[in-house]
All heavy atoms as an XYZ file, in Angstrom:
1005
protein
N       5.576     51.707     40.421
C       5.120     52.066     39.100
C       6.223     52.893     38.448
O       6.429     54.031     38.834
C       3.826     52.874     39.220
C       3.284     53.332     37.902
S       1.703     54.154     38.065
C       0.654     52.791     38.450
N       6.969     52.351     37.489
C       8.026     53.121     36.851
C       7.451     54.282     36.057
O       6.437     54.153     35.394
C       8.695     52.116     35.918
C       8.292     50.793     36.419
C       6.959     50.981     37.062
N       8.100     55.409     36.170
C       7.687     56.580     35.400
C       8.712     56.801     34.302
O       9.899     56.855     34.574
C       7.609     57.806     36.296
N       8.269     56.872     33.088
C       9.185     57.155     32.001
C       8.791     58.470     31.386
O       7.621     58.807     31.311
C       9.144     56.051     30.927
O       7.844     56.009     30.386
C       9.506     54.704     31.493
N       9.761     59.198     30.975
C       9.426     60.478     30.363
C      10.663     61.224     29.936
O      11.778     60.798     30.166
N      10.461     62.323     29.324
C      11.562     63.152     28.873
C      11.077     64.578     28.728
O       9.972     64.935     29.117
N      11.911     65.399     28.153
C      11.565     66.807     27.999
C      10.585     67.031     26.852
O       9.947     68.058     26.785
C      12.830     67.618     27.759
N      10.486     66.084     25.934
C       9.588     66.253     24.801
C       8.144     66.101     25.252
O       7.815     65.239     26.039
C       9.845     65.197     23.710
C      11.231     65.205     23.163
C      12.165     64.296     23.920
O      11.833     63.752     24.957
N      13.372     64.150     23.419
N       7.301     66.966     24.725
C       5.872     66.858     25.002
C       5.211     66.123     23.854
O       5.594     66.268     22.704
C       5.254     68.251     25.146
N       4.227     65.321     24.193
C       3.469     64.639     23.154
C       2.005     64.660     23.550
O       1.674     64.650     24.729
C       3.976     63.229     22.918
C       3.765     62.250     24.029
C       4.411     60.918     23.651
N       4.104     59.918     24.628
C       3.152     59.014     24.495
N       2.434     58.969     23.415
N       2.926     58.133     25.422
N       1.102     64.718     22.573
C      -0.314     64.807     22.910
C      -0.811     63.548     23.600
O      -0.409     62.451     23.261
C      -0.992     65.000     21.553
C      -0.013     64.529     20.553
C       1.345     64.698     21.155
N      -1.675     63.737     24.573
C      -2.260     62.629     25.309
C      -3.770     62.684     25.186
O      -4.343     63.750     25.019
C      -1.885     62.731     26.792
C      -0.402     62.637     27.079
C       0.055     61.247     26.992
N      -0.737     60.488     27.937
C      -0.356     59.398     28.515
N       0.796     58.902     28.259
N      -1.141     58.760     29.337
N      -4.419     61.530     25.294
C      -5.864     61.471     25.156
C      -6.585     61.596     26.491
O      -7.787     61.682     26.524
C      -6.258     60.164     24.484
C      -5.881     60.125     23.035
C      -6.402     58.866     22.402
N      -5.595     57.720     22.735
C      -4.589     57.274     22.005
N      -4.266     57.882     20.903
N      -3.901     56.226     22.365
N      -5.867     61.566     27.597
C      -6.558     61.625     28.876
C      -6.224     62.923     29.598
O      -5.655     63.839     29.027
C      -6.210     60.392     29.729
C      -4.726     60.283     30.001
O      -3.969     61.203     29.747
N      -4.310     59.148     30.516
N      -6.576     62.992     30.882
C      -6.412     64.218     31.650
C      -4.973     64.525     32.025
O      -4.684     65.611     32.489
C      -7.271     64.130     32.913
C      -6.793     63.095     33.879
N      -7.050     61.756     33.702
C      -6.059     63.203     34.998
C      -6.497     61.078     34.698
N      -5.894     61.930     35.496
N      -4.074     63.582     31.866
C      -2.673     63.774     32.251
C      -1.986     64.781     31.353
O      -2.297     64.916     30.194
C      -1.927     62.445     32.177
C      -2.216     61.537     33.323
C      -1.199     61.614     34.444
N       0.130     61.456     33.917
C       1.050     62.405     33.937
N       0.792     63.565     34.451
N       2.229     62.196     33.445
N      -1.014     65.442     31.909
C      -0.221     66.402     31.156
C       0.714     65.679     30.206
O       1.104     64.532     30.452
C       0.596     67.251     32.123
N       1.082     66.304     29.114
C       2.016     65.670     28.187
C       3.423     65.650     28.755
O       3.755     66.417     29.650
C       1.929     66.561     26.949
C       1.472     67.878     27.444
C       0.624     67.600     28.650
N       4.246     64.765     28.224
C       5.657     64.752     28.577
C       6.068     63.601     29.463
O       7.106     63.016     29.260
N       5.295     63.271     30.465
C       5.644     62.213     31.399
C       4.620     61.101     31.267
O       3.416     61.364     31.255
C       5.638     62.758     32.830
C       6.155     61.824     33.907
C       7.661     61.636     33.764
C       5.837     62.392     35.264
N       5.090     59.886     31.146
C       4.195     58.738     30.996
C       4.469     57.778     32.142
O       5.604     57.362     32.341
C       4.438     58.013     29.643
C       3.509     56.823     29.509
C       4.282     58.969     28.492
N       3.452     57.450     32.900
C       3.583     56.472     33.970
C       3.236     55.097     33.412
O       2.176     54.916     32.815
C       2.657     56.814     35.130
C       2.964     58.119     35.854
C       1.912     58.379     36.917
C       4.329     58.084     36.471
N       4.139     54.146     33.612
C       3.936     52.790     33.111
C       3.916     51.853     34.309
O       4.921     51.724     35.012
C       5.065     52.391     32.132
C       4.870     50.965     31.647
C       5.122     53.347     30.959
N       2.785     51.196     34.566
C       2.728     50.291     35.717
C       3.561     49.034     35.489
O       3.865     48.669     34.356
C       1.244     49.947     35.826
C       0.708     50.151     34.459
C       1.526     51.249     33.842
N       3.912     48.408     36.575
C       4.675     47.167     36.524
C       3.715     46.018     36.794
O       2.786     46.149     37.573
C       5.766     47.203     37.597
C       6.711     46.049     37.581
C       7.575     45.997     36.339
O       7.988     47.035     35.840
O       7.816     44.869     35.866
N       3.924     44.885     36.136
C       3.121     43.712     36.439
C       2.397     43.147     35.235
O       2.519     43.627     34.112
N       1.642     42.104     35.500
C       0.894     41.385     34.480
C      -0.267     42.234     33.983
O      -0.971     42.863     34.760
C       0.370     40.070     35.069
C      -0.320     39.188     34.079
C       0.405     38.396     33.216
C      -1.700     39.145     34.010
C      -0.229     37.568     32.300
C      -2.351     38.330     33.109
C      -1.609     37.543     32.251
N      -0.483     42.217     32.662
C      -1.609     42.938     32.063
C      -2.608     41.917     31.529
O      -2.348     41.248     30.524
C      -1.120     43.845     30.937
O      -2.213     44.402     30.263
N      -3.746     41.824     32.202
C      -4.764     40.863     31.798
C      -5.336     41.199     30.420
O      -5.555     40.309     29.605
C      -5.878     40.805     32.845
C      -6.986     39.803     32.581
C      -6.429     38.385     32.532
C      -8.061     39.917     33.634
N      -5.554     42.480     30.161
C      -6.101     42.885     28.862
C      -5.124     42.530     27.746
O      -5.531     42.047     26.689
C      -6.432     44.394     28.853
C      -6.918     44.829     27.489
C      -7.458     44.716     29.913
N      -3.832     42.748     27.983
C      -2.828     42.397     26.972
C      -2.767     40.888     26.772
O      -2.499     40.425     25.661
C      -1.460     42.928     27.372
N      -3.019     40.121     27.824
C      -3.010     38.662     27.687
C      -4.238     38.173     26.917
O      -4.143     37.219     26.147
C      -2.957     37.997     29.059
N      -5.374     38.818     27.112
C      -6.597     38.378     26.443
C      -6.681     38.875     25.001
O      -7.128     38.142     24.118
C      -7.825     38.841     27.228
C      -7.991     38.234     28.618
C      -9.169     38.867     29.334
C      -8.139     36.727     28.534
N      -6.263     40.115     24.768
C      -6.375     40.732     23.432
C      -5.084     41.473     23.065
O      -5.079     42.711     22.989
C      -7.554     41.710     23.414
C      -8.912     41.119     23.762
C      -9.900     42.221     24.064
C      -9.397     40.237     22.638
N      -3.993     40.752     22.831
C      -2.719     41.429     22.580
C      -2.747     42.425     21.417
O      -2.282     43.553     21.590
C      -1.737     40.287     22.306
C      -2.342     39.096     22.912
C      -3.828     39.301     22.852
N      -3.282     42.070     20.251
C      -3.230     43.056     19.155
C      -3.950     44.362     19.489
O      -3.453     45.444     19.174
C      -3.914     42.339     17.987
C      -3.787     40.895     18.291
C      -3.840     40.797     19.788
N      -5.104     44.279     20.148
C      -5.835     45.492     20.507
C      -5.086     46.304     21.557
O      -5.071     47.535     21.510
C      -7.237     45.145     20.991
C      -8.159     44.514     19.947
C      -9.504     44.170     20.558
C      -8.318     45.419     18.757
N      -4.444     45.625     22.502
C      -3.679     46.321     23.524
C      -2.484     47.039     22.890
O      -2.188     48.180     23.235
C      -3.214     45.339     24.599
C      -2.726     46.000     25.851
C      -3.485     46.352     26.927
C      -1.393     46.389     26.158
N      -2.692     46.936     27.876
C      -1.412     46.971     27.433
C      -0.197     46.307     25.473
C      -0.270     47.463     28.049
C       0.946     46.797     26.075
C       0.902     47.370     27.353
N      -1.819     46.358     21.954
C      -0.686     46.988     21.269
C      -1.151     48.202     20.472
O      -0.489     49.237     20.469
C       0.011     45.989     20.343
C       0.656     44.819     21.055
C       0.739     43.585     20.439
C       1.161     44.938     22.337
C       1.326     42.505     21.076
C       1.746     43.864     22.997
C       1.827     42.648     22.363
N      -2.288     48.097     19.795
C      -2.822     49.236     19.046
C      -3.189     50.384     19.975
O      -2.922     51.550     19.668
C      -4.061     48.812     18.248
C      -3.816     48.076     16.948
C      -5.141     47.625     16.357
C      -3.075     48.951     15.963
N      -3.812     50.083     21.091
C      -4.243     51.104     22.045
C      -3.069     51.944     22.547
O      -3.204     53.130     22.802
C      -4.951     50.428     23.213
C      -5.123     51.215     24.484
C      -6.094     52.362     24.324
N      -6.331     53.063     25.553
C      -5.630     54.099     25.998
N      -4.603     54.534     25.317
N      -5.942     54.698     27.113
N      -1.912     51.312     22.668
C      -0.732     52.010     23.180
C       0.218     52.441     22.067
O       1.336     52.870     22.360
C      -0.018     51.137     24.203
C      -0.836     50.927     25.442
N      -1.034     51.916     26.376
C      -1.542     49.875     25.878
C      -1.805     51.472     27.338
N      -2.143     50.233     27.057
N      -0.204     52.343     20.825
C       0.609     52.811     19.709
C       1.882     52.024     19.487
O       2.886     52.580     19.038
N       1.859     50.752     19.781
C       3.045     49.901     19.673
C       3.020     49.170     18.330
O       2.839     47.963     18.269
C       3.073     48.938     20.860
C       3.118     49.650     22.195
S       2.769     48.617     23.631
C       4.011     47.377     23.521
N       3.224     49.917     17.263
C       3.092     49.377     15.908
C       4.128     48.307     15.597
O       3.790     47.271     15.022
C       3.182     50.509     14.889
C       2.127     51.523     15.093
C       2.263     52.753     15.672
C       0.738     51.388     14.787
N       1.056     53.387     15.740
C       0.102     52.572     15.188
C      -0.022     50.384     14.213
C      -1.260     52.778     15.026
C      -1.375     50.595     14.055
C      -1.971     51.769     14.454
N       5.372     48.555     15.956
C       6.422     47.580     15.662
C       6.180     46.277     16.426
O       6.318     45.187     15.867
C       7.802     48.153     16.001
C       8.990     47.252     15.725
C       9.041     46.857     14.256
C      10.275     47.932     16.145
N       5.784     46.384     17.666
C       5.484     45.193     18.471
C       4.306     44.441     17.864
O       4.326     43.206     17.776
C       5.202     45.591     19.935
C       4.766     44.391     20.754
C       6.419     46.247     20.558
N       3.298     45.169     17.409
C       2.138     44.527     16.779
C       2.542     43.778     15.514
O       2.125     42.634     15.312
C       1.073     45.572     16.456
C      -0.141     45.064     15.679
C      -0.929     44.067     16.512
C      -1.010     46.212     15.226
N       3.347     44.401     14.679
C       3.788     43.749     13.440
C       4.594     42.494     13.757
O       4.397     41.438     13.133
C       4.592     44.735     12.563
C       5.291     44.023     11.436
C       3.675     45.824     12.030
N       5.497     42.573     14.744
C       6.279     41.390     15.123
C       5.388     40.293     15.694
O       5.584     39.111     15.385
C       7.359     41.778     16.127
C       8.480     42.656     15.592
C       9.388     43.108     16.723
C       9.270     41.937     14.519
N       4.404     40.674     16.502
C       3.480     39.698     17.071
C       2.699     38.984     15.961
O       2.573     37.760     15.965
C       2.525     40.394     18.043
C       1.450     39.492     18.581
C       1.690     38.657     19.660
C       0.178     39.460     18.006
C       0.704     37.823     20.150
C      -0.811     38.630     18.486
C      -0.541     37.816     19.560
O      -1.510     36.978     20.035
N       2.178     39.759     15.014
C       1.411     39.158     13.913
C       2.291     38.291     13.023
O       1.855     37.231     12.562
C       0.718     40.253     13.104
C      -0.384     41.012     13.847
C      -0.919     42.146     12.983
C      -1.493     40.084     14.284
N       3.526     38.723     12.782
C       4.447     37.921     11.973
C       4.741     36.588     12.658
O       4.751     35.531     12.000
C       5.738     38.693     11.719
N       4.963     36.619     13.963
C       5.208     35.369     14.691
C       3.958     34.490     14.726
O       4.060     33.262     14.662
C       5.681     35.668     16.107
C       7.110     36.194     16.216
C       7.417     36.591     17.649
C       8.103     35.166     15.719
N       2.787     35.092     14.805
C       1.544     34.317     14.804
C       1.355     33.609     13.463
O       0.985     32.426     13.424
C       0.363     35.226     15.102
N       1.621     34.313     12.376
C       1.505     33.705     11.044
C       2.544     32.611     10.881
O       2.242     31.523     10.377
C       1.629     34.783      9.949
C       1.797     34.150      8.576
C       0.430     35.703      9.974
N       3.765     32.875     11.317
C       4.828     31.883     11.221
C       4.482     30.623     12.019
O       4.675     29.498     11.543
C       6.137     32.498     11.720
C       7.411     31.716     11.477
C       7.676     31.595      9.980
C       8.576     32.414     12.153
N       3.939     30.804     13.225
C       3.547     29.657     14.046
C       2.405     28.892     13.394
O       2.384     27.654     13.412
C       3.146     30.128     15.436
N       1.460     29.605     12.792
C       0.326     28.937     12.140
C       0.782     28.119     10.943
O       0.210     27.069     10.647
C      -0.702     29.969     11.715
N       1.811     28.581     10.266
C       2.292     27.878      9.078
C       3.208     26.711      9.448
O       3.115     25.631      8.856
C       3.034     28.868      8.142
C       3.762     28.149      7.030
C       2.061     29.888      7.577
N       4.078     26.906     10.429
C       5.104     25.904     10.721
C       4.714     24.870     11.764
O       5.223     23.745     11.731
C       6.393     26.597     11.171
C       7.074     27.487     10.129
C       8.300     28.138     10.720
C       7.435     26.688      8.888
N       3.838     25.213     12.689
C       3.512     24.267     13.756
C       2.410     23.306     13.325
O       1.487     23.695     12.619
C       3.055     25.017     15.005
C       4.123     25.783     15.764
C       3.499     26.519     16.931
C       5.221     24.869     16.259
N       2.497     22.068     13.787
C       1.404     21.131     13.523
C       0.137     21.574     14.252
O       0.194     22.282     15.255
C       1.914     19.807     14.079
C       3.244     20.045     14.653
C       3.604     21.471     14.494
N      -0.991     21.166     13.732
C      -2.278     21.590     14.268
C      -2.467     21.304     15.747
O      -3.118     22.072     16.445
N      -1.905     20.204     16.232
C      -2.090     19.836     17.636
C      -1.355     20.792     18.577
O      -1.736     20.949     19.732
C      -1.606     18.414     17.870
N      -0.297     21.439     18.098
C       0.484     22.332     18.956
C       0.028     23.789     18.888
O       0.418     24.594     19.727
C       1.965     22.258     18.567
C       2.679     20.938     18.856
C       4.118     21.009     18.405
C       2.608     20.598     20.324
N      -0.762     24.146     17.905
C      -1.159     25.547     17.730
C      -1.893     26.137     18.932
O      -1.595     27.264     19.314
C      -1.989     25.699     16.458
C      -1.161     25.595     15.219
C      -1.978     25.838     13.969
N      -1.218     25.376     12.820
C      -1.743     24.843     11.749
N      -3.051     24.709     11.655
N      -0.989     24.442     10.759
N      -2.840     25.420     19.547
C      -3.510     26.022     20.718
C      -2.543     26.309     21.872
O      -2.658     27.318     22.546
C      -4.548     24.982     21.134
C      -4.741     24.131     19.939
C      -3.459     24.150     19.181
N      -1.565     25.421     22.066
C      -0.590     25.636     23.129
C       0.324     26.820     22.804
O       0.669     27.605     23.684
C       0.239     24.372     23.363
C      -0.605     23.201     23.777
C      -0.813     22.127     22.921
C      -1.224     23.176     25.029
C      -1.608     21.053     23.290
C      -2.019     22.110     25.409
C      -2.203     21.051     24.536
O      -2.991     20.003     24.912
N       0.698     26.955     21.555
C       1.507     28.098     21.131
C       0.718     29.393     21.293
O       1.264     30.412     21.733
C       1.959     27.920     19.684
N      -0.568     29.347     20.965
C      -1.419     30.520     21.103
C      -1.535     30.924     22.577
O      -1.389     32.099     22.919
C      -2.803     30.202     20.516
C      -3.777     31.324     20.599
C      -3.893     32.373     19.745
C      -4.775     31.516     21.607
N      -4.911     33.197     20.155
C      -5.467     32.695     21.299
C      -5.155     30.793     22.735
C      -6.498     33.178     22.081
C      -6.196     31.277     23.511
C      -6.847     32.448     23.169
N      -1.795     29.951     23.458
C      -1.878     30.246     24.886
C      -0.557     30.787     25.427
O      -0.534     31.743     26.212
C      -2.281     28.989     25.667
C      -3.737     28.572     25.569
C      -3.948     27.228     26.243
C      -4.630     29.623     26.186
N       0.545     30.179     25.003
C       1.859     30.655     25.440
C       2.149     32.068     24.968
O       2.678     32.889     25.720
N       1.806     32.366     23.730
C       2.034     33.708     23.191
C       1.208     34.739     23.941
O       1.694     35.831     24.255
C       1.713     33.735     21.699
N      -0.033     34.405     24.248
C      -0.880     35.343     24.982
C      -0.403     35.527     26.419
O      -0.446     36.648     26.950
C      -2.340     34.877     24.938
C      -3.003     35.186     23.634
N      -4.024     36.078     23.531
C      -2.766     34.743     22.365
C      -4.399     36.174     22.268
N      -3.643     35.363     21.545
N       0.033     34.450     27.042
C       0.565     34.546     28.398
C       1.813     35.435     28.421
O       1.949     36.308     29.276
C       0.882     33.146     28.930
C       1.448     33.149     30.308
C       2.737     32.933     30.668
C       0.738     33.390     31.524
N       2.878     33.026     32.028
C       1.658     33.307     32.580
C      -0.583     33.679     31.813
C       1.299     33.498     33.911
C      -0.941     33.865     33.145
C      -0.006     33.773     34.161
N       2.711     35.222     27.457
C       3.922     36.057     27.379
C       3.578     37.510     27.074
O       4.228     38.425     27.586
C       4.883     35.502     26.332
C       5.617     34.225     26.729
C       6.424     33.687     25.546
C       6.508     34.470     27.921
N       2.584     37.735     26.238
C       2.164     39.111     25.943
C       1.688     39.799     27.220
O       2.015     40.963     27.464
C       1.065     39.118     24.884
N       0.932     39.103     28.039
C       0.478     39.679     29.302
C       1.610     39.934     30.277
O       1.635     40.948     30.974
N       2.578     39.020     30.327
C       3.707     39.173     31.237
C       4.635     40.316     30.827
O       5.165     41.027     31.676
C       4.519     37.878     31.308
C       3.915     36.729     32.093
C       4.761     35.483     31.931
C       3.779     37.095     33.557
N       4.849     40.486     29.536
C       5.846     41.446     29.050
C       5.248     42.696     28.420
O       5.975     43.504     27.847
C       6.778     40.758     28.052
C       7.609     39.693     28.674
N       8.655     39.969     29.515
C       7.523     38.347     28.602
C       9.190     38.842     29.935
N       8.524     37.844     29.397
N       3.944     42.882     28.520
C       3.294     44.015     27.856
C       3.865     45.347     28.320
O       4.184     46.216     27.492
C       1.782     43.968     28.100
N       4.006     45.537     29.621
C       4.509     46.817     30.121
C       5.987     47.014     29.789
O       6.429     48.138     29.533
C       4.269     46.932     31.632
C       2.824     46.788     32.046
C       1.893     47.847     31.464
O       2.310     48.832     30.872
N       0.597     47.631     31.624
N       6.759     45.925     29.774
C       8.158     46.032     29.367
C       8.262     46.443     27.903
O       9.104     47.277     27.539
C       8.887     44.698     29.567
C       8.921     44.289     31.023
O       9.027     45.176     31.896
O       8.842     43.075     31.299
N       7.421     45.869     27.059
C       7.403     46.248     25.644
C       6.939     47.689     25.469
O       7.422     48.400     24.590
C       6.500     45.296     24.849
C       7.006     43.863     24.732
C       5.930     42.963     24.159
C       8.265     43.817     23.887
N       6.030     48.133     26.326
C       5.583     49.528     26.271
C       6.725     50.470     26.644
O       6.931     51.498     25.995
C       4.402     49.700     27.222
C       3.752     51.040     27.124
C       2.495     51.074     27.960
N       1.975     52.413     28.026
C       1.207     52.851     28.999
N       0.842     52.032     29.960
N       0.788     54.090     29.002
N       7.491     50.129     27.699
C       8.644     50.951     28.076
C       9.674     50.971     26.955
O      10.274     52.007     26.670
C       9.273     50.429     29.371
C       8.599     50.932     30.610
C       9.372     50.556     31.859
N       9.277     49.138     32.156
C       8.255     48.575     32.761
N       7.227     49.299     33.135
N       8.237     47.288     32.995
N       9.889     49.829     26.303
C      10.838     49.753     25.191
C      10.387     50.655     24.046
O      11.191     51.380     23.450
C      10.961     48.296     24.727
C      11.821     48.100     23.535
C      13.186     48.162     23.483
C      11.386     47.804     22.205
N      13.615     47.920     22.201
C      12.532     47.697     21.397
C      10.140     47.609     21.623
C      12.472     47.411     20.046
C      10.074     47.324     20.278
C      11.231     47.220     19.502
N       9.105     50.636     23.744
C       8.564     51.489     22.679
C       8.719     52.962     23.036
O       9.107     53.772     22.185
C       7.084     51.153     22.424
O       6.976     49.781     22.052
C       6.497     52.017     21.340
N       8.443     53.323     24.279
C       8.605     54.719     24.704
C      10.067     55.144     24.626
O      10.370     56.270     24.223
C       8.059     54.910     26.118
C       6.540     54.851     26.248
C       6.139     54.778     27.711
C       5.895     56.036     25.562
N      10.973     54.261     24.999
C      12.407     54.586     24.918
C      12.833     54.788     23.470
O      13.647     55.666     23.175
C      13.234     53.484     25.572
N      12.287     53.991     22.556
C      12.599     54.164     21.131
C      12.100     55.511     20.622
O      12.656     56.069     19.695
C      11.943     53.055     20.292
C      12.668     51.743     20.350
C      12.074     50.700     19.402
N      11.764     51.220     18.088
C      10.523     51.386     17.607
N       9.477     51.072     18.337
N      10.327     51.857     16.406
N      11.049     56.035     21.235
C      10.485     57.326     20.832
C      11.154     58.501     21.530
O      10.723     59.638     21.380
C       8.993     57.361     21.141
C       8.204     56.431     20.285
C       6.744     56.551     20.608
N       5.999     55.589     19.824
C       4.822     55.125     20.173
N       4.242     55.557     21.276
N       4.209     54.249     19.411
N      12.176     58.247     22.315
C      12.886     59.330     22.981
C      12.388     59.640     24.371
O      12.678     60.705     24.905
N      11.625     58.748     24.979
C      11.148     58.926     26.347
C      11.713     57.807     27.225
O      11.001     56.880     27.603
C       9.617     58.903     26.398
C       8.902     60.032     25.662
C       7.422     59.749     25.567
C       9.157     61.343     26.349
N      12.999     57.875     27.563
C      13.604     56.791     28.355
C      13.094     56.801     29.789
O      12.515     57.788     30.255
C      15.093     57.123     28.301
C      15.129     58.595     28.135
C      13.932     58.946     27.284
N      13.324     55.716     30.494
C      12.910     55.620     31.897
C      13.636     56.694     32.695
O      14.856     56.800     32.663
C      13.219     54.240     32.448
N      12.870     57.505     33.411
C      13.445     58.601     34.178
C      13.507     58.276     35.664
O      14.382     58.759     36.364
C      12.629     59.873     33.957
N      12.584     57.472     36.137
C      12.539     57.149     37.563
C      11.681     55.924     37.777
O      10.856     55.583     36.934
C      11.966     58.325     38.352
N      11.879     55.286     38.906
C      11.022     54.189     39.339
C      10.418     54.625     40.660
O      11.143     54.954     41.597
C      11.808     52.878     39.500
C      10.917     51.782     40.051
C      12.422     52.466     38.186
N       9.110     54.683     40.702
C       8.420     55.127     41.917
C       7.360     54.111     42.293
O       6.873     53.362     41.454
C       7.775     56.518     41.729
C       8.820     57.571     41.525
C       6.788     56.516     40.592
N       7.016     54.108     43.558
C       5.993     53.206     44.071
C       4.832     54.037     44.568
O       5.026     55.014     45.291
C       6.572     52.370     45.221
C       5.664     51.341     45.840
C       5.302     50.279     44.812
C       6.327     50.710     47.030
N       3.636     53.688     44.131
C       2.450     54.411     44.571
C       1.241     53.512     44.526
O       1.198     52.545     43.763
N       0.242     53.837     45.334
C      -0.981     53.042     45.379
C      -1.781     53.166     44.094
O      -2.469     52.239     43.690
C      -1.831     53.465     46.566
N      -1.689     54.334     43.453
C      -2.389     54.556     42.195
C      -1.547     55.507     41.347
O      -0.450     55.915     41.748
C      -3.796     55.110     42.433
C      -3.792     56.407     43.235
O      -2.715     56.949     43.508
O      -4.887     56.879     43.589
N      -2.078     55.845     40.167
C      -1.316     56.682     39.235
C      -1.024     58.069     39.819
O       0.076     58.593     39.673
C      -2.082     56.825     37.915
C      -1.326     57.624     36.882
C      -2.060     57.746     35.561
O      -3.176     57.208     35.437
O      -1.512     58.385     34.656
N      -1.992     58.647     40.499
C      -1.803     59.996     41.046
C      -0.732     60.034     42.127
O       0.130     60.916     42.133
C      -3.131     60.515     41.596
C      -3.052     61.954     42.033
C      -4.408     62.496     42.463
O      -5.432     61.948     42.032
O      -4.399     63.459     43.234
N      -0.758     59.072     43.048
C       0.258     59.067     44.104
C       1.641     58.758     43.535
O       2.638     59.310     44.007
C      -0.115     58.079     45.208
O      -0.121     56.762     44.725
N       1.712     57.902     42.525
C       3.003     57.631     41.893
C       3.529     58.879     41.193
O       4.724     59.187     41.262
C       2.872     56.485     40.895
N       2.648     59.619     40.531
C       3.059     60.860     39.871
C       3.563     61.869     40.892
O       4.603     62.500     40.694
C       1.898     61.442     39.069
C       2.155     62.796     38.414
C       3.269     62.673     37.377
C       0.897     63.329     37.780
N       2.844     62.043     42.002
C       3.275     62.984     43.036
C       4.629     62.608     43.614
O       5.484     63.468     43.831
C       2.221     63.069     44.135
C       0.908     63.755     43.750
C      -0.103     63.647     44.881
C       1.152     65.202     43.373
N       4.843     61.328     43.851
C       6.138     60.890     44.387
C       7.250     61.089     43.375
O       8.361     61.479     43.731
C       6.060     59.429     44.818
C       5.215     59.249     46.064
C       5.205     57.840     46.513
N       6.513     57.562     47.120
C       6.746     56.516     47.868
N       5.782     55.654     48.105
N       7.925     56.307     48.378
N       6.972     60.841     42.102
C       7.999     61.034     41.066
C       8.369     62.503     40.948
O       9.549     62.851     40.849
C       7.496     60.506     39.719
N       7.378     63.374     40.979
C       7.648     64.809     40.847
C       8.315     65.370     42.094
O       9.141     66.271     41.999
C       6.352     65.555     40.541
C       5.690     65.205     39.205
C       4.410     65.996     39.014
C       6.632     65.393     38.040
N       7.982     64.838     43.275
C       8.628     65.294     44.507
C      10.091     64.862     44.556
O      10.953     65.603     45.030
C       7.876     64.755     45.722
N      10.371     63.671     44.058
C      11.738     63.155     44.098
C      12.628     63.792     43.039
O      13.841     63.884     43.227
C      11.736     61.642     43.923
N      12.040     64.187     41.928
C      12.830     64.750     40.819
C      12.251     66.108     40.428
O      11.378     66.188     39.563
C      12.786     63.808     39.621
C      13.203     62.370     39.872
C      14.679     62.094     39.705
N      15.263     62.525     38.473
C      15.443     61.787     37.386
N      15.039     60.551     37.374
N      16.032     62.284     36.323
N      12.714     67.198     41.030
C      12.185     68.524     40.708
C      12.327     68.884     39.224
O      11.510     69.626     38.688
C      13.007     69.464     41.590
C      13.514     68.613     42.701
C      13.686     67.245     42.110
N      13.343     68.351     38.556
C      13.503     68.639     37.127
C      12.323     68.086     36.335
O      11.858     68.711     35.372
C      14.812     68.043     36.604
N      11.816     66.927     36.740
C      10.632     66.372     36.078
C       9.417     67.259     36.331
O       8.587     67.458     35.439
C      10.339     64.956     36.587
C      11.273     63.846     36.138
C      10.882     62.540     36.806
C      11.257     63.701     34.644
N       9.313     67.801     37.547
C       8.193     68.683     37.868
C       8.240     69.935     37.003
O       7.218     70.386     36.489
C       8.215     69.047     39.350
N       9.448     70.498     36.814
C       9.563     71.681     35.958
C       9.217     71.344     34.516
O       8.546     72.118     33.831
C      10.973     72.262     36.054
C      11.206     73.011     37.353
C      12.523     73.763     37.328
N      13.679     72.876     37.366
C      14.187     72.356     38.471
N      13.633     72.626     39.633
N      15.235     71.571     38.423
N       9.651     70.181     34.036
C       9.332     69.771     32.669
C       7.822     69.561     32.510
O       7.235     69.952     31.498
C      10.089     68.498     32.295
N       7.187     68.971     33.520
C       5.739     68.770     33.481
C       5.014     70.105     33.472
O       4.059     70.293     32.733
C       5.275     67.952     34.685
C       5.434     66.473     34.516
C       4.513     65.914     33.461
O       3.293     65.896     33.655
O       5.024     65.507     32.431
N       5.465     71.049     34.319
C       4.822     72.357     34.378
C       4.983     73.087     33.034
O       4.044     73.697     32.542
C       5.419     73.186     35.503
N       6.172     72.990     32.446
C       6.390     73.604     31.136
C       5.529     72.974     30.061
O       4.957     73.668     29.211
N       5.390     71.659     30.100
C       4.560     70.964     29.115
C       3.094     71.339     29.300
O       2.360     71.496     28.321
C       4.746     69.469     29.244
N       2.664     71.522     30.547
C       1.267     71.921     30.784
C       1.018     73.324     30.256
O      -0.028     73.595     29.672
C       0.965     71.882     32.269
C       0.718     70.519     32.809
S       0.500     70.752     34.431
C      -0.332     70.171     35.392
N       1.962     74.205     30.477
C       1.795     75.580     29.997
C       1.782     75.626     28.477
O       1.022     76.381     27.887
C       2.906     76.483     30.557
C       2.874     76.579     32.076
S       1.252     77.011     32.739
C       1.205     78.725     32.345
N       2.615     74.816     27.821
C       2.613     74.753     26.363
C       1.289     74.200     25.864
O       0.758     74.655     24.861
C       3.759     73.884     25.855
C       5.112     74.517     26.007
C       6.219     73.563     25.581
O       5.927     72.539     24.919
O       7.376     73.846     25.887
N       0.747     73.210     26.576
C      -0.533     72.612     26.181
C      -1.680     73.592     26.307
O      -2.605     73.596     25.491
N      -1.661     74.455     27.314
C      -2.720     75.454     27.498
C      -2.596     76.565     26.474
O      -3.595     77.142     26.060
C      -2.672     76.029     28.900
C      -3.151     75.070     29.944
C      -3.140     75.696     31.310
C      -3.622     74.706     32.345
N      -3.611     75.268     33.680
N      -1.359     76.882     26.070
C      -1.153     77.952     25.104
C      -1.572     77.541     23.706
O      -1.965     78.364     22.895
C       0.317     78.379     25.101
N      -1.514     76.254     23.419
C      -1.845     75.785     22.060
C      -3.332     75.700     21.847
O      -4.165     75.780     22.630
C      -1.232     74.412     21.831
């Protein structure tokens, strides 16, 4: 599970501390079934706009018989590349990939990332303290 993050803190909606974002590797079924909603959920506005622009372009330019196949292909690619696009979006926001760690779940991956990179642990601790002070 690659961990991406930086020194900047950003607000999060879940129990995780700000600053470090864990991005899993692999196929995303939700992104394959509902790409626009998945992109919105992760704040990937540019990716969403490009996806919708390509969908409109395909609807206008492709013959009717090919549209279902194009739709299936687009959804399959969205599921395959969803996490890569998420990492790209995070890097554009100033949170480049900091480490690649392997863990059974998010918590074990976080512990391994922080154990391997003490600087990330200090940044996480600082971000947690800033979050409690605010």
